[in-house]
C-alpha angles and dihedrals in degrees: 000000000000122000092242091053092050089052092053094046091052090051092050093245117122138148118249115258110291137183112258118260086250091055092048092049088053095042095052094034091236106179117183113251114225092204089061093045091240122176122164124221111213102172112097092198089060095045089048088051092051091052092044087055089062088069128224115000111193128204092252095049128106122226123197114197119201117215101351092179109183091353110258097138088035090066090051091051093049091054087060088060106224117181093242135014121196117196119197110191124166095197112076091198088081095056096097094053092046092047087054090056090047091054092048090052096054097080088054091055092242114147113221120186118192120201122183094207144118110265089215089065099031112129105225096182092053095050097035104035095155117079098185091093125069116247127212122196113208130168151146092229124214105245093230094065104027099098093042093048094049092050090050090051091048088056092049089050092052089052095041091234138124111013091355105063085115118054095227102066104125125195122218107185144157124237136170103281093248092052091047090052091050092051090055098036114134130217111297095016108131087223089064111117144144092299091053093055096041092050093048094050092062106018145027104240117205124188102222102183145318125254117208116236091237089069090071131075113247094027110238121221090246139050119249130236126211112217129185115204114199115195113238113242086223115029115220093243142019095205116126111280095228093055094048092047090049095051094044091046090054093046092054095040086089099030097161093054131066111295092243089066096063093035089052091063087074086075138056114267098243095065099021101109096048093044091049092048091053097045095046088052092050091047092047092230126140105242095207095063117112114245092251089057094060118103122225088251092053090050090051091050091053089049089050095054090044089055092050090048095051091046087059093039107031095174090066091062087069094052115118116185093196090060091059123099120253095015106185112254091232089066091059102042108072120089114234106176 
C-alpha cells in the first residue's frame, strides 16, 4: 500500500471502493489518442509519488490538475484531501470516469469541479476568483503542449496574474525526460537552453524523479521527468517578459556558436557587428561564450542593454531577421527549446 494511502487510512479518510483505472479504461473503452499526446499512468505508487512531490497539501488548499484523463493522479490528489480539486480535461471521453470520482468524493466533503476545456485557454481568474487559498498546479502534461504551456505560465507568473496572483503557487508537472533535464540544466550544462534560463529567472526548478516509459499505456518512446517549479519570492528581473523571452530565444537560436551570433540577429546586418560589440561591452559579457555558458544574470544584462538600445532606436524593435530575404541556413538550423 502506498505511503499516501496509509496516511489517509490512519486519519480515517478514504475513498469509497472504486474500479481500478485499468478497469475504467476498459469499461469506457478509453483508448489514448496519439494526436492529443495521451499516455495513461496506471501505477498508483507512481501517481502517489507525483502528488507527494508537490509538497504539503492542506485541507484548505485548492489543487488544479491538468489533463486528468481517466483519473489516476486525481485519486492520489483526493487522498490528500484538499478543499477543492479543479480538473481541466480537453477530451470529453473521460467525463464519465471523472464524474465517478466526483461522486465518490462527495461524502468526504471534497469539492471537485470538472471542466472540459483546453488548459491553454482556461481562465484561472474566472474559475478561481479568491486568492486567499493556496493553489497547487499538478499534471501529467501532454508532450505536445508542455513547452508552450510552461512558457505561458512563466509569463503569468511575471505579471502576477492567472494562477500566480499569489507568490506560492507551485507547479508539479511531467515532461519528456529531455525537456525536464533542459528546464533544470545548470550553467555550463550542454542541455542548457532557452527554457533553462526562462525557468530559472522566475522559479527554482527541481527534478524530482524519472518515470520509465514502460509505466505508461501506451508506452511512449521516451522516459518522463517529474519537475517541481517553485516561484521565486523575488524574480531575478522586472524587465517585460516578452522582451526577455525574445532576447533569450535569439541567443539560443544559434546555441552551438558564440553567443554574439544569435544575439546579433536582433539587429539589421549592416550595423550588427558594431552594435553587438557595444552592447556586450555595456553588459560586461564575454561575446565568445557559447549560449549554454551564459549565466541567468548575464542573459538579463544582455536583455537590459537591448531594452535601452531599442528605447533610443525604436525602429530596431520591429526588426525580424527571419522576415529578411536570403537568411543564411545556419541561422535557422539550431534547436533552441
